[in-house]
ROMIKE-449391 format. One record per atom (N, C-alpha, C): residue in three letters; x, y, z; residue number from 1; atom name. Coordinates in steps of 0.001 Angstrom, whole numbers, plus 500000, padded with zeros to 6 digits. Example, Ala and Ser with C-alpha at 12.3 -4.5 7.8 and 13.67 -1.06 7.14 Angstrom:
BEGIN
{r:ALA; x:513190; y:494310; z:507800; k:1; a:N}
{r:ALA; x:512300; y:495500; z:507800; k:1; a:CA}
{r:ALA; x:513200; y:496700; z:507800; k:1; a:C}
{r:SER; x:512850; y:497750; z:507080; k:2; a:N}
{r:SER; x:513670; y:498940; z:507140; k:2; a:CA}
{r:SER; x:512900; y:500030; z:507870; k:2; a:C}
END
This chain:
BEGIN
{r:MET; x:530035; y:607390; z:111096; k:1; a:N}
{r:MET; x:529772; y:608397; z:110095; k:1; a:CA}
{r:MET; x:528915; y:607779; z:108998; k:1; a:C}
{r:PRO; x:527905; y:608544; z:108513; k:2; a:N}
{r:PRO; x:527089; y:608035; z:107408; k:2; a:CA}
{r:PRO; x:527946; y:607776; z:106176; k:2; a:C}
{r:LYS; x:527592; y:606773; z:105407; k:3; a:N}
{r:LYS; x:528404; y:606381; z:104253; k:3; a:CA}
{r:LYS; x:527910; y:606969; z:102931; k:3; a:C}
{r:ASP; x:526923; y:607871; z:102963; k:4; a:N}
{r:ASP; x:526415; y:608483; z:101729; k:4; a:CA}
{r:ASP; x:527512; y:609229; z:100974; k:4; a:C}
{r:PHE; x:528504; y:609745; z:101706; k:5; a:N}
{r:PHE; x:529549; y:610536; z:101074; k:5; a:CA}
{r:PHE; x:530356; y:609730; z:100056; k:5; a:C}
{r:GLU; x:530333; y:608428; z:100169; k:6; a:N}
{r:GLU; x:531104; y:607608; z:099240; k:6; a:CA}
{r:GLU; x:530616; y:607781; z:097804; k:6; a:C}
{r:ILE; x:529354; y:608169; z:097636; k:7; a:N}
{r:ILE; x:528795; y:608367; z:096309; k:7; a:CA}
{r:ILE; x:528925; y:609822; z:095877; k:7; a:C}
{r:THR; x:528567; y:610769; z:096757; k:8; a:N}
{r:THR; x:528493; y:612173; z:096347; k:8; a:CA}
{r:THR; x:529556; y:613068; z:096958; k:8; a:C}
{r:GLY; x:530166; y:612694; z:098022; k:9; a:N}
{r:GLY; x:531066; y:613574; z:098750; k:9; a:CA}
{r:GLY; x:530294; y:614224; z:099884; k:9; a:C}
{r:VAL; x:530970; y:614490; z:100970; k:10; a:N}
{r:VAL; x:530326; y:615020; z:102169; k:10; a:CA}
{r:VAL; x:529644; y:616356; z:101891; k:10; a:C}
{r:LEU; x:530383; y:617303; z:101325; k:11; a:N}
{r:LEU; x:529803; y:618629; z:101122; k:11; a:CA}
{r:LEU; x:528656; y:618600; z:100122; k:11; a:C}
{r:ASP; x:528799; y:617841; z:099054; k:12; a:N}
{r:ASP; x:527698; y:617730; z:098091; k:12; a:CA}
{r:ASP; x:526463; y:617157; z:098761; k:12; a:C}
{r:HIS; x:526672; y:616176; z:099610; k:13; a:N}
{r:HIS; x:525532; y:615580; z:100311; k:13; a:CA}
{r:HIS; x:524895; y:616592; z:101260; k:13; a:C}
{r:ILE; x:525708; y:617342; z:101985; k:14; a:N}
{r:ILE; x:525174; y:618344; z:102910; k:14; a:CA}
{r:ILE; x:524349; y:619368; z:102149; k:14; a:C}
{r:TRP; x:524877; y:619854; z:101035; k:15; a:N}
{r:TRP; x:524172; y:620896; z:100277; k:15; a:CA}
{r:TRP; x:522876; y:620356; z:099661; k:15; a:C}
{r:SER; x:522761; y:619054; z:099518; k:16; a:N}
{r:SER; x:521535; y:618493; z:098946; k:16; a:CA}
{r:SER; x:520437; y:618285; z:099991; k:16; a:C}
{r:LEU; x:520785; y:618392; z:101257; k:17; a:N}
{r:LEU; x:519792; y:618191; z:102313; k:17; a:CA}
{r:LEU; x:518840; y:619385; z:102369; k:17; a:C}
{r:SER; x:517621; y:619141; z:102814; k:18; a:N}
{r:SER; x:516595; y:620180; z:102697; k:18; a:CA}
{r:SER; x:516281; y:620940; z:103982; k:18; a:C}
{r:SER; x:516863; y:620563; z:105094; k:19; a:N}
{r:SER; x:516566; y:621294; z:106328; k:19; a:CA}
{r:SER; x:517779; y:621305; z:107250; k:19; a:C}
{r:ALA; x:517774; y:622268; z:108151; k:20; a:N}
{r:ALA; x:518841; y:622343; z:109154; k:20; a:CA}
{r:ALA; x:518855; y:621072; z:109991; k:20; a:C}
{r:GLU; x:517677; y:620569; z:110331; k:21; a:N}
{r:GLU; x:517595; y:619347; z:111117; k:21; a:CA}
{r:GLU; x:518263; y:618183; z:110385; k:21; a:C}
{r:ASP; x:518065; y:618098; z:109075; k:22; a:N}
{r:ASP; x:518712; y:617042; z:108288; k:22; a:CA}
{r:ASP; x:520231; y:617161; z:108330; k:22; a:C}
{r:ILE; x:520727; y:618386; z:108275; k:23; a:N}
{r:ILE; x:522182; y:618612; z:108314; k:23; a:CA}
{r:ILE; x:522730; y:618217; z:109679; k:23; a:C}
{r:PHE; x:522063; y:618629; z:110740; k:24; a:N}
{r:PHE; x:522496; y:618239; z:112083; k:24; a:CA}
{r:PHE; x:522495; y:616720; z:112232; k:24; a:C}
{r:THR; x:521447; y:616084; z:111737; k:25; a:N}
{r:THR; x:521351; y:614624; z:111829; k:25; a:CA}
{r:THR; x:522464; y:613962; z:111029; k:25; a:C}
{r:TYR; x:522688; y:614415; z:109808; k:26; a:N}
{r:TYR; x:523730; y:613830; z:108957; k:26; a:CA}
{r:TYR; x:525107; y:613964; z:109601; k:26; a:C}
{r:LEU; x:525368; y:615121; z:110218; k:27; a:N}
{r:LEU; x:526679; y:615347; z:110839; k:27; a:CA}
{r:LEU; x:526736; y:614844; z:112287; k:27; a:C}
{r:LEU; x:525691; y:614125; z:112692; k:28; a:N}
{r:LEU; x:525641; y:613503; z:114020; k:28; a:CA}
{r:LEU; x:525814; y:614524; z:115148; k:28; a:C}
{r:MET; x:525155; y:615671; z:114974; k:29; a:N}
{r:MET; x:525246; y:616756; z:115953; k:29; a:CA}
{r:MET; x:523940; y:616872; z:116719; k:29; a:C}
{r:PRO; x:524001; y:616801; z:118032; k:30; a:N}
{r:PRO; x:522781; y:617041; z:118822; k:30; a:CA}
{r:PRO; x:522419; y:618528; z:118769; k:30; a:C}
{r:TYR; x:521142; y:618822; z:118915; k:31; a:N}
{r:TYR; x:520686; y:620216; z:118897; k:31; a:CA}
{r:TYR; x:519394; y:620338; z:119688; k:31; a:C}
{r:GLU; x:519112; y:621559; z:120090; k:32; a:N}
{r:GLU; x:517841; y:621843; z:120747; k:32; a:CA}
{r:GLU; x:516935; y:622492; z:119712; k:32; a:C}
{r:GLN; x:515747; y:621953; z:119570; k:33; a:N}
{r:GLN; x:514812; y:622452; z:118563; k:33; a:CA}
{r:GLN; x:514502; y:623934; z:118769; k:33; a:C}
{r:GLU; x:514435; y:624382; z:120017; k:34; a:N}
{r:GLU; x:514131; y:625785; z:120300; k:34; a:CA}
{r:GLU; x:515198; y:626713; z:119720; k:34; a:C}
{r:VAL; x:516458; y:626300; z:119811; k:35; a:N}
{r:VAL; x:517546; y:627115; z:119262; k:35; a:CA}
{r:VAL; x:517417; y:627185; z:117743; k:35; a:C}
{r:LEU; x:517157; y:626058; z:117102; k:36; a:N}
{r:LEU; x:516986; y:626060; z:115645; k:36; a:CA}
{r:LEU; x:515767; y:626871; z:115235; k:36; a:C}
{r:ASN; x:514693; y:626789; z:115991; k:37; a:N}
{r:ASN; x:513492; y:627545; z:115644; k:37; a:CA}
{r:ASN; x:513753; y:629045; z:115608; k:37; a:C}
{r:VAL; x:514599; y:629524; z:116499; k:38; a:N}
{r:VAL; x:514883; y:630955; z:116590; k:38; a:CA}
{r:VAL; x:515997; y:631382; z:115621; k:38; a:C}
{r:SER; x:517012; y:630545; z:115463; k:39; a:N}
{r:SER; x:518231; y:630989; z:114774; k:39; a:CA}
{r:SER; x:518640; y:630145; z:113574; k:39; a:C}
{r:ARG; x:517768; y:629351; z:113026; k:40; a:N}
{r:ARG; x:518125; y:628398; z:111970; k:40; a:CA}
{r:ARG; x:518877; y:629040; z:110803; k:40; a:C}
{r:LEU; x:518342; y:630115; z:110223; k:41; a:N}
{r:LEU; x:518996; y:630734; z:109061; k:41; a:CA}
{r:LEU; x:520358; y:631311; z:109431; k:41; a:C}
{r:HIS; x:520432; y:631867; z:110606; k:42; a:N}
{r:HIS; x:521684; y:632460; z:111074; k:42; a:CA}
{r:HIS; x:522748; y:631381; z:111294; k:42; a:C}
{r:ILE; x:522338; y:630275; z:111890; k:43; a:N}
{r:ILE; x:523270; y:629165; z:112121; k:43; a:CA}
{r:ILE; x:523768; y:628608; z:110793; k:43; a:C}
{r:MET; x:522869; y:628408; z:109853; k:44; a:N}
{r:MET; x:523260; y:627842; z:108553; k:44; a:CA}
{r:MET; x:524172; y:628799; z:107788; k:44; a:C}
{r:LYS; x:523886; y:630098; z:107859; k:45; a:N}
{r:LYS; x:524745; y:631094; z:107204; k:45; a:CA}
{r:LYS; x:526143; y:631071; z:107831; k:45; a:C}
{r:ARG; x:526192; y:631081; z:109152; k:46; a:N}
{r:ARG; x:527482; y:631061; z:109851; k:46; a:CA}
{r:ARG; x:528222; y:629762; z:109565; k:46; a:C}
{r:PHE; x:527511; y:628647; z:109503; k:47; a:N}
{r:PHE; x:528100; y:627351; z:109156; k:47; a:CA}
{r:PHE; x:528783; y:627454; z:107790; k:47; a:C}
{r:GLY; x:528102; y:628021; z:106824; k:48; a:N}
{r:GLY; x:528691; y:628207; z:105497; k:48; a:CA}
{r:GLY; x:529934; y:629079; z:105539; k:48; a:C}
{r:GLN; x:529916; y:630120; z:106350; k:49; a:N}
{r:GLN; x:531086; y:630993; z:106493; k:49; a:CA}
{r:GLN; x:532269; y:630233; z:107094; k:49; a:C}
{r:TYR; x:531992; y:629440; z:108119; k:50; a:N}
{r:TYR; x:533062; y:628677; z:108758; k:50; a:CA}
{r:TYR; x:533632; y:627616; z:107816; k:50; a:C}
{r:ILE; x:532771; y:626961; z:107052; k:51; a:N}
{r:ILE; x:533248; y:625942; z:106100; k:51; a:CA}
{r:ILE; x:534159; y:626579; z:105048; k:51; a:C}
{r:LYS; x:533811; y:627770; z:104593; k:52; a:N}
{r:LYS; x:534619; y:628449; z:103568; k:52; a:CA}
{r:LYS; x:536011; y:628812; z:104084; k:52; a:C}
{r:GLU; x:536144; y:628972; z:105389; k:53; a:N}
{r:GLU; x:537438; y:629329; z:105983; k:53; a:CA}
{r:GLU; x:538405; y:628149; z:106032; k:53; a:C}
{r:VAL; x:537897; y:626931; z:105904; k:54; a:N}
{r:VAL; x:538726; y:625734; z:106028; k:54; a:CA}
{r:VAL; x:539245; y:625326; z:104648; k:54; a:C}
{r:ASP; x:540530; y:625033; z:104573; k:55; a:N}
{r:ASP; x:541111; y:624534; z:103328; k:55; a:CA}
{r:ASP; x:540886; y:623021; z:103271; k:55; a:C}
{r:LEU; x:539913; y:622627; z:102475; k:56; a:N}
{r:LEU; x:539526; y:621219; z:102403; k:56; a:CA}
{r:LEU; x:540248; y:620464; z:101291; k:56; a:C}
{r:ASP; x:541043; y:621166; z:100493; k:57; a:N}
{r:ASP; x:541750; y:620513; z:099387; k:57; a:CA}
{r:ASP; x:542666; y:619410; z:099892; k:57; a:C}
{r:GLY; x:542550; y:618273; z:099279; k:58; a:N}
{r:GLY; x:543405; y:617146; z:099609; k:58; a:CA}
{r:GLY; x:542987; y:616366; z:100838; k:58; a:C}
{r:MET; x:541917; y:616785; z:101496; k:59; a:N}
{r:MET; x:541452; y:616059; z:102683; k:59; a:CA}
{r:MET; x:540641; y:614846; z:102258; k:59; a:C}
{r:SER; x:540712; y:613830; z:103070; k:60; a:N}
{r:SER; x:539846; y:612664; z:102845; k:60; a:CA}
{r:SER; x:538414; y:613056; z:103191; k:60; a:C}
{r:GLU; x:537469; y:612288; z:102703; k:61; a:N}
{r:GLU; x:536065; y:612574; z:103009; k:61; a:CA}
{r:GLU; x:535788; y:612440; z:104508; k:61; a:C}
{r:ASP; x:536504; y:611557; z:105184; k:62; a:N}
{r:ASP; x:536364; y:611439; z:106639; k:62; a:CA}
{r:ASP; x:536771; y:612743; z:107321; k:62; a:C}
{r:ASP; x:537888; y:613312; z:106860; k:63; a:N}
{r:ASP; x:538358; y:614564; z:107447; k:63; a:CA}
{r:ASP; x:537426; y:615728; z:107103; k:63; a:C}
{r:VAL; x:536896; y:615745; z:105891; k:64; a:N}
{r:VAL; x:535934; y:616776; z:105494; k:64; a:CA}
{r:VAL; x:534700; y:616680; z:106391; k:64; a:C}
{r:PHE; x:534243; y:615465; z:106642; k:65; a:N}
{r:PHE; x:533099; y:615247; z:107526; k:65; a:CA}
{r:PHE; x:533385; y:615839; z:108902; k:65; a:C}
{r:LEU; x:534553; y:615558; z:109451; k:66; a:N}
{r:LEU; x:534904; y:616059; z:110784; k:66; a:CA}
{r:LEU; x:535012; y:617580; z:110801; k:66; a:C}
{r:GLU; x:535576; y:618164; z:109752; k:67; a:N}
{r:GLU; x:535680; y:619628; z:109655; k:67; a:CA}
{r:GLU; x:534292; y:620258; z:109551; k:67; a:C}
{r:ALA; x:533415; y:619650; z:108757; k:68; a:N}
{r:ALA; x:532048; y:620158; z:108620; k:68; a:CA}
{r:ALA; x:531322; y:620070; z:109957; k:68; a:C}
{r:ARG; x:531513; y:618973; z:110635; k:69; a:N}
{r:ARG; x:530875; y:618785; z:111945; k:69; a:CA}
{r:ARG; x:531379; y:619836; z:112928; k:69; a:C}
{r:GLN; x:532668; y:620099; z:112909; k:70; a:N}
{r:GLN; x:533241; y:621103; z:113803; k:70; a:CA}
{r:GLN; x:532706; y:622499; z:113460; k:70; a:C}
{r:ALA; x:532601; y:622814; z:112171; k:71; a:N}
{r:ALA; x:532082; y:624112; z:111757; k:71; a:CA}
{r:ALA; x:530626; y:624276; z:112181; k:71; a:C}
{r:LEU; x:529834; y:623227; z:112052; k:72; a:N}
{r:LEU; x:528434; y:623297; z:112467; k:72; a:CA}
{r:LEU; x:528328; y:623473; z:113974; k:72; a:C}
{r:LYS; x:529146; y:622758; z:114713; k:73; a:N}
{r:LYS; x:529129; y:622897; z:116173; k:73; a:CA}
{r:LYS; x:529488; y:624323; z:116587; k:73; a:C}
{r:LYS; x:530493; y:624874; z:115946; k:74; a:N}
{r:LYS; x:530924; y:626239; z:116260; k:74; a:CA}
{r:LYS; x:529809; y:627239; z:115938; k:74; a:C}
{r:ALA; x:529177; y:627080; z:114775; k:75; a:N}
{r:ALA; x:528088; y:627977; z:114383; k:75; a:CA}
{r:ALA; x:526917; y:627854; z:115355; k:75; a:C}
{r:TYR; x:526564; y:626643; z:115700; k:76; a:N}
{r:TYR; x:525467; y:626407; z:116636; k:76; a:CA}
{r:TYR; x:525789; y:627019; z:117999; k:76; a:C}
{r:ASP; x:526992; y:626798; z:118480; k:77; a:N}
{r:ASP; x:527400; y:627339; z:119779; k:77; a:CA}
{r:ASP; x:527348; y:628865; z:119794; k:77; a:C}
{r:ASP; x:527685; y:629499; z:118655; k:78; a:N}
{r:ASP; x:527605; y:630958; z:118577; k:78; a:CA}
{r:ASP; x:526219; y:631452; z:118973; k:78; a:C}
{r:PHE; x:525189; y:630723; z:118520; k:79; a:N}
{r:PHE; x:523829; y:631170; z:118754; k:79; a:CA}
{r:PHE; x:523212; y:630587; z:120019; k:79; a:C}
{r:CYS; x:523905; y:629671; z:120650; k:80; a:N}
{r:CYS; x:523499; y:629235; z:121992; k:80; a:CA}
{r:CYS; x:523977; y:630259; z:123010; k:80; a:C}
{r:GLN; x:525082; y:630908; z:122719; k:81; a:N}
{r:GLN; x:525682; y:631880; z:123624; k:81; a:CA}
{r:GLN; x:525218; y:633308; z:123351; k:81; a:C}
{r:SER; x:524658; y:633544; z:122183; k:82; a:N}
{r:SER; x:524339; y:634899; z:121748; k:82; a:CA}
{r:SER; x:523003; y:634888; z:121007; k:82; a:C}
{r:THR; x:522662; y:636016; z:120406; k:83; a:N}
{r:THR; x:521420; y:636125; z:119644; k:83; a:CA}
{r:THR; x:521736; y:636537; z:118214; k:83; a:C}
{r:PRO; x:520801; y:636314; z:117293; k:84; a:N}
{r:PRO; x:521019; y:636777; z:115917; k:84; a:CA}
{r:PRO; x:521305; y:638274; z:115840; k:84; a:C}
{r:LEU; x:520633; y:639051; z:116659; k:85; a:N}
{r:LEU; x:520850; y:640497; z:116659; k:85; a:CA}
{r:LEU; x:522267; y:640848; z:117100; k:85; a:C}
{r:GLN; x:522784; y:640134; z:118076; k:86; a:N}
{r:GLN; x:524152; y:640390; z:118544; k:86; a:CA}
{r:GLN; x:525195; y:639889; z:117546; k:86; a:C}
{r:GLU; x:524937; y:638773; z:116899; k:87; a:N}
{r:GLU; x:525907; y:638173; z:115984; k:87; a:CA}
{r:GLU; x:525979; y:638881; z:114634; k:87; a:C}
{r:LYS; x:524877; y:639459; z:114194; k:88; a:N}
{r:LYS; x:524827; y:640233; z:112948; k:88; a:CA}
{r:LYS; x:525409; y:639470; z:111750; k:88; a:C}
{r:VAL; x:524862; y:638301; z:111477; k:89; a:N}
{r:VAL; x:525342; y:637469; z:110382; k:89; a:CA}
{r:VAL; x:524935; y:638042; z:109027; k:89; a:C}
{r:PHE; x:523726; y:638581; z:108947; k:90; a:N}
{r:PHE; x:523198; y:639054; z:107668; k:90; a:CA}
{r:PHE; x:523461; y:640537; z:107462; k:90; a:C}
{r:LYS; x:523576; y:640931; z:106222; k:91; a:N}
{r:LYS; x:523884; y:642304; z:105836; k:91; a:CA}
{r:LYS; x:522883; y:643299; z:106419; k:91; a:C}
{r:VAL; x:521634; y:642929; z:106488; k:92; a:N}
{r:VAL; x:520609; y:643840; z:106994; k:92; a:CA}
{r:VAL; x:520948; y:644329; z:108403; k:92; a:C}
{r:PHE; x:521551; y:643496; z:109224; k:93; a:N}
{r:PHE; x:521931; y:643907; z:110573; k:93; a:CA}
{r:PHE; x:523064; y:644923; z:110535; k:93; a:C}
{r:HIS; x:524010; y:644739; z:109619; k:94; a:N}
{r:HIS; x:525115; y:645689; z:109485; k:94; a:CA}
{r:HIS; x:524592; y:647024; z:108969; k:94; a:C}
{r:ASP; x:523676; y:646989; z:108000; k:95; a:N}
{r:ASP; x:523095; y:648216; z:107458; k:95; a:CA}
{r:ASP; x:522362; y:648992; z:108544; k:95; a:C}
{r:GLU; x:521596; y:648301; z:109376; k:96; a:N}
{r:GLU; x:520872; y:648961; z:110464; k:96; a:CA}
{r:GLU; x:521840; y:649579; z:111471; k:96; a:C}
{r:ALA; x:522916; y:648881; z:111770; k:97; a:N}
{r:ALA; x:523905; y:649418; z:112710; k:97; a:CA}
{r:ALA; x:524536; y:650689; z:112152; k:97; a:C}
{r:GLU; x:524824; y:650703; z:110856; k:98; a:N}
{r:GLU; x:525400; y:651898; z:110218; k:98; a:CA}
{r:GLU; x:524407; y:653055; z:110232; k:98; a:C}
{r:LYS; x:523130; y:652773; z:109953; k:99; a:N}
{r:LYS; x:522106; y:653823; z:109993; k:99; a:CA}
{r:LYS; x:521991; y:654398; z:111401; k:99; a:C}
{r:HIS; x:522005; y:653504; z:112380; k:100; a:N}
{r:HIS; x:521907; y:653946; z:113770; k:100; a:CA}
{r:HIS; x:523099; y:654821; z:114142; k:100; a:C}
{r:ALA; x:524288; y:654421; z:113738; k:101; a:N}
{r:ALA; x:525494; y:655196; z:114045; k:101; a:CA}
{r:ALA; x:525442; y:656565; z:113376; k:101; a:C}
{r:ALA; x:524906; y:656630; z:112159; k:102; a:N}
{r:ALA; x:524819; y:657904; z:111434; k:102; a:CA}
{r:ALA; x:523822; y:658844; z:112109; k:102; a:C}
{r:ARG; x:522789; y:658295; z:112756; k:103; a:N}
{r:ARG; x:521774; y:659121; z:113424; k:103; a:CA}
{r:ARG; x:522205; y:659538; z:114828; k:103; a:C}
{r:PHE; x:523214; y:658920; z:115356; k:104; a:N}
{r:PHE; x:523628; y:659168; z:116727; k:104; a:CA}
{r:PHE; x:524244; y:660559; z:116853; k:104; a:C}
{r:VAL; x:523808; y:661291; z:117845; k:105; a:N}
{r:VAL; x:524366; y:662609; z:118140; k:105; a:CA}
{r:VAL; x:524972; y:662531; z:119526; k:105; a:C}
{r:GLY; x:526267; y:662692; z:119591; k:106; a:N}
{r:GLY; x:526961; y:662618; z:120880; k:106; a:CA}
{r:GLY; x:526636; y:663824; z:121734; k:106; a:C}
{r:ILE; x:526619; y:663625; z:123032; k:107; a:N}
{r:ILE; x:526276; y:664700; z:123946; k:107; a:CA}
{r:ILE; x:527299; y:665836; z:123891; k:107; a:C}
{r:ASP; x:528544; y:665517; z:123599; k:108; a:N}
{r:ASP; x:529582; y:666557; z:123528; k:108; a:CA}
{r:ASP; x:529414; y:667453; z:122315; k:108; a:C}
{r:SER; x:528584; y:667053; z:121356; k:109; a:N}
{r:SER; x:528368; y:667906; z:120172; k:109; a:CA}
{r:SER; x:527168; y:668828; z:120351; k:109; a:C}
{r:LEU; x:526463; y:668694; z:121463; k:110; a:N}
{r:LEU; x:525299; y:669537; z:121718; k:110; a:CA}
{r:LEU; x:525727; y:670880; z:122305; k:110; a:C}
{r:THR; x:525072; y:671937; z:121907; k:111; a:N}
{r:THR; x:525338; y:673268; z:122454; k:111; a:CA}
{r:THR; x:524008; y:673886; z:122845; k:111; a:C}
{r:LEU; x:524062; y:674850; z:123718; k:112; a:N}
{r:LEU; x:522861; y:675559; z:124122; k:112; a:CA}
{r:LEU; x:522494; y:676562; z:123045; k:112; a:C}
{r:ALA; x:521222; y:676690; z:122778; k:113; a:N}
{r:ALA; x:520750; y:677666; z:121798; k:113; a:CA}
{r:ALA; x:520864; y:679053; z:122432; k:113; a:C}
{r:SER; x:521365; y:680005; z:121688; k:114; a:N}
{r:SER; x:521488; y:681353; z:122230; k:114; a:CA}
{r:SER; x:520168; y:682098; z:122053; k:114; a:C}
{r:ASP; x:519891; y:682945; z:123014; k:115; a:N}
{r:ASP; x:518627; y:683691; z:122997; k:115; a:CA}
{r:ASP; x:518634; y:684768; z:121989; k:115; a:C}
END
C-alpha cells in the first residue's frame, strides 16, 4: 500500500488526485482504459456513493485503504457488467426515465374512435 496516507489520510489523498487513472493506480486496482474512457464519471460517482455507505469511523488508515479499494472495485465492476444508461447514476437519467414513463400510453387505455 502507498504510504502517502501517513501524511494526509487515505481519503484526503484520494480526493486530491486529479484523474480516475490516478485513483486506480493509488488504490492498486487494475483497469481497462476502454472501460474508463466510456464510463469514467459514472464509475467515480458510484465509487463516491459506495464510500459514503461505509462507516469509516475508528478504522485504521490501512482498513480505510482496503474499504476504498473494495468500493472502487465494486463501482468499476458495475460498469464492466452494465452501461451508464442501464445503471442511471446521474439524475439526468432518472429525469429522462420519468419523462418517458409519463409519455407512455398503455395499449389497454386505447379505445376506438366512434364514427
